[in-house]
N, C-alpha and C positions, 0 to 999 in steps of 0.2 A: 553426559551421555544422552543420546536421543531417546525419548520415550517411545515405546512401540504401542502403548495403549492409546487408541485414538481419542478416548475420553479426556486425556491430558492435553491433546493438541488444541491449539487456538487458531481459529481461522477468522481473519479480519476482512470485513467488507466495507470499503470506504467509497464514498460518492463525493465528487466535487464538480464545480461548474466554473469554466473559464470565462473571462471577459471575451466576447465574441471575436474580436480581431486578434486575440492572443492565443488561440487554441493550439497553434503549431508550436509555440514556445512551451506551453504547458505539456504537450505531448513529449517534447524533447527532454524536459525535466523529469517527467515520469519514467522515461526510459533510463535515465541516470539512476533512479531509485531501484529499478529492476536489477541492474548490474550490482549495485551496492548490496541490496538485500540478499540476492542469491549467493553471495560470497560470505554471508554472516553465519556464524554457528547457529544451528537449530532451525534454519530455514527449510521448510518442506516444499514450498512453492511460492511464486510471486508472479502475478500476471496483471497487466493493465488492459482495460477495455475502453473503447470509445463508442458512444451511442451512434447507431447507424443513421438515425433520423435527426439527431441534434449533436453536431460536432463539438459543442461546448460542454457536453456532459461526459464525464469519465468515471470509471470504477476501477478500484484496485482490489484484488482478491488475493490475499496472502495467507500462508499457513506456517505455523511455528510449532515446534515439538513441545513447548511448555510456556507457561505464563512468563517465566523468567527470560527465556530467549526472545520472546516477543517484546518484553519491556526493554531488554538490552538493545534491540533493533530500534525501537521507538525513541530511546534516549541517546542514540549514537550521534556523534558529531557529524558524520556524513549525512544522516537523515536530517538533522537540524539545519545543515547548510542548504540542502535542496529545498526544504520546506520554507526557509527564509526567502529564497528566491522565487518560490512558487506562490506564496501568499498574495503578493501584490497583483498577480495575474488572475486571481479568482474573484468571483462576484460575491462571495460570502464565505462563511466558515464551511469546512467540509464536514461530512458526517462520517462516523466510524462506529461500526457495530462488531462486537466480539461474539463469535459464534462457536458452536461445537458441532463437529461432524458426527453423524451417527450411521452413515451408510458406507459401504465399501467403495 
């Protein structure tokens, strides 16, 4: 059951950089993650962004109703499949920050 206490919610901010000539492929794979994540239990939101001034920089901002539902998403076969296809298109490791929302 979804938690209504926003202190329990987990919001993830992920930043990644694509190889310059592969940014369109990265964008397509990130859109696959959107569809997958939004269908998973506990998902509150899932959005991807591309930097306006640097088309190789992407951000993912997603929300989960608990640590468990986030971990289930992170460990899912669907995510692992996309990440395995995504990694060779990146210039390095992506960063991931787990945050807590405190505003409405």
